[in-house]
N, C-alpha and C positions, 0 to 999 in steps of 0.2 A: 079439737080444731079451733082455730081462731075464727071468729065471726065478726063481719063488719058492723061497726056502730051505726045504729038507726037515729036520725037521718044521716045520710052519707056525706052531705055537704054543710057540715058546721063550718063556722069561720076558722076555727083552729085547724081542722082537717084540710080545708082549702089552702090555707096559707103553707101548711107544711108540705103538703103534695105539690104544690106549685114549685117550691124549692127543691124537692126530691126529684121531680121529673126533669126540671132544667139541669140538675146536677148530673142525672144520668145522660142526658144529651150531650152535655159538654165533655163528660169523660170518654165518650165515643167519638168525639170530633177530632179531625185531623189538626185543625187550628188550634186546638186547646191543649197546652202542655201539662197542666196540673190535674193528673188523672188519678193519683191516690187520694181517698177521702177518710175523714173522720166525721161520723154523723154522731151528734150528741141529741139526746131526747129527754124530756122531762114533762111533767103535768103542768098545766097552766097554773101560774101563781107560785110555783116552786122557785127557790132561789138557787138549787143546786141541780145539775145535770145528773140524771139517774142511770141512764144506759147510754154508753159510748160504744161505737161500732167503728173499727178501724180496717180498711182495706189495704194491705201492704204486700210487698213481696220480699221484704227484708227482715233480718233477725230484730230490727228494733221494734217490731210488733210484739215480740216476747217481753222485751223491757216494758213496753207500754202496758201490757197486761198485767205483768208483775207489780209495776209501780202504781197502778190504779188509774192510769191515763186512759185505759180502755177496758171494756168488759168482754167484748168478743172480737176477735181480730182474725186475719188471715196472714199466712206466711208461705214461702216457698224456698226449698222443699220441705217436705215433711221431716227429712232427716235432722234438720235444725231442731225441731222439737223433741226427736229422739235423744239428741245430745243433751237438751236442756233438762229433761227429766232424769237424766242420769248424773247430772253435774259434770259433764266432760267438756273438753275444749274450752271455750271462753267462760263456760258456766261453772263457777266455783263450788257450787253446791246444788243438789237435785231441786229442781223447780216444780211446784205443785200445779201442774197443768193437766187439762183434759180436753178430748176432742169432741167436737160436734159433728163433723162430717169432713169429708175430703173431696174436692172437686177434681174429677179425672183429668190428668194431662200427663201424657207419657213423655219421659225425657231421662237423659243420663248425663253425667259430667264428662267432657270430652277434653283430654289432653292431646289436642292435635299438634303434630310436628311434621315439619318437612322430612322427607325419606332421606334427604342428602345428609341429615344428621347421624344416620345409622343407629338411631336409639330405637328400642322396641318396648321398653318398660321404663317406668320411673326409677326402678333400682339402676338401671343402666345409666341414668342421669346422674345419679349421686356416685356412682362408681367411677365414671369417666370425668366427672366434674365438667361436664360440656358447658361451654360459655353460651347458653341459650338465650336467644332473643325472644321475648314473650310478649304477646298482646293479651292484656286483660281488661275486662269491663270497667269503664271510667266511673260508673256509679260507685261512689265510695262504700255505701252501706249495703250492697248487693250481696246476697248470700253466697254467691259464687267465690267471694273473697275468704269468708270464714270457712267454707268446706274445702277449697284449695289448700289454705293454710294448714288446716288440720290433716289432710292428707300428707303433705310435705313432712308435717311434724312426726307422722307415723314412720317416717324414714330417718328421722333425725336431722332433716335439712329444712332450709327456708328459702324464700325468695331472696333474702339478703345474701345467702350463701351463693345462690346462683350468679347474683351480680358481683360478687367477690371472685367468681371464677372467670369474669370477664364477660359475662352475659349482660343483659339489661331487661327491664320490665317498662313497657309502654302501657299507659291507662289511656283508653280512647272511648269516647262515648258511643253508644249504639251497639247494635247486634253484631255477632262475629262474622257474618258473611259480607260486611261492608268492604269496599275497596281499600279502605284504610287499616283493615284488620287482616282478613283472609287474603285480600288482593296483595297486601304487602308481603305475605309470604310467598305468593306467587311470583311477585317481582324480586324476590331474594332479599328484601329490606329487613324482614324479620323470619325467625325460624318456627314460630309456634303461635297458635291461638288456643288459649285454655278458657273454655266457657261451658256453659249449659246451652240448652236450645238446639240439641243436635239435630232433631228432625229438620230444622231450618237451615243448617249449614253443613252437615256431614255429606249429603250427596255431592255438593259442590267441591268440598275438600278432597273426597275420594277421587272425584274426576281429576283432580290437580296432581293426584299422585301423592297427597298427604296422608299419613298414617296415625294412628291413635295409640299412645302409649298406655300399656296395661298397668294396672295396680297389682303389685305381686301378692301372692297367696299369704304370706305372713302378715303383711299390712292390712290386707282385707280383713283378715280375722280380727287383728286389733281395732280396726275402724268399725267393724259390725259390734264388738263388744262396748264401743263408745256410743252406739245407738243409730249409726248410718247402716245403709243396706248395699250390698253389692249389686251390680246390674250388669248384664253382658250387653256389649255393643256387638250385633250379629250381622252376617253378610244377608240373612233373610230381610232384616230390617233396612239395611243399607247395601244394596247390591254392589258388588265390587270390592267390598271390605276385605275379604278373604277370611282367616280364621278369626274366631270370636276373640274380642277383647274385653276383659273384665275391668270395670270401673265401678264408680259410685252412682247409686240411684239418684235422680234429681226430679222424680215424679210427684205430681200432685200438689194442690193448694189445700192444705188443711185449715179448717175454721177450728179455733180453739178457744179456751177460757181458763179460768182458775178453777181448781177443784172445788173451791168453797163457793163458786158462783150459785145463785138461788137456783133451784130446779125449775121453778116455774118461769123465769126469764129464758132459760135455755130451751125449756119444752116449747115456749111460745115462740122463739126464734126458728126452731126446726118447723114448726106449724107454718110459720110466715113463708119459709123457703119452700115448703111443699105447696102451699096455695099459690105461689108465684113462679113455680118452676118454668112454666111456658114461656115467661118473660125473662129469665135469667139466661144470659149467653154462656155457652160452653163450646168446647172444641168439637163436639160430635154433632149429629143431626137430630132434629126433633127436641121434644121438651127434656130437660136435663133429667137423667134417670135417677130419681131419689133412692131407689133400691140399691144402686151401685155405690152411693156416697157414704154408707155407713159401715162398709166392710172393706177389707183389704183387697187390692186388685193390682195388676201389673202397673197400671197407669195411674195409680194413687193409693199408697198404703196409709192407714191411720197413724201408725208409729206409736201412739200413746192410747191409753184406755178411753173409751167413751165416757163422757160425764153422764151421771145417773139420770139427769132430765132428758139428755137427748137419747140415751139408751131406751128409756120407757117410751118416748115418742116413736122411735123407729119400730119398737116391739108392737106397740099398738097398731101401727100402720101395717103390720104385716111383713116389714122389710128385713126383720131379724126374728130368729126363733125364740 
């Protein structure tokens, strides 16, 4: 376990913690827009930064780790890492990545469409060449674009194809439940909202009579081979849905690094997270449960193997056999 340096209030510690505590407060403030962080750490007197920590929700965190711009990073969802280590989708070769932990966050990818379209599966969309008017997340580097595009490619179709059939794609900032996204479907201005964050918008969508397109079984199998995981959208989770709809898992915020990352750095990062678990926010109640972070769960799968330094720490703590 990490132990605090004595004395606790050396000038270097005081200066660094002032910045880190202020950054933590800013990241949680409604008035502050810049909420992704890159933290760089080095010894006093060094000219090069030794450890770089990147908190992101986008696939560019994978690029940052591979390119040496970050040592430890976060992405969402874990399926992006699954694709990266297999060299699938936009990743032209397998990437040497390993996991430290995964923060639980239950979610699925939802292909929400107006019932008026008559569509029930993505296969129906291709077969009928329906001119679908779709709302997508405005953040250009968000993982939802990568995953949606890969799902469509499993059918041999693309967003450009949908546009060529007379449809359109509207990119709008903000969450799917906004008036200019799901509200636009209710008003008949759009036909569909494709996004993650189902727990935040599926109940409202179902109450409006919106349905979710299923991913067909052959495509599910192909996507699983590429590193993604299937996930059922169920009536138990979202009352009023009706029959289960099979889609793609979008759960978890995995923390990851290069396979070659030094064991000591990874071990100490896990120890630091363990020491600070009471202060780390998560979507559950009470302190973040470290015993859930190092193994697969419905609300967060590891997708890739643990780094040896992380595996050693979790085993020493008794969280893994």
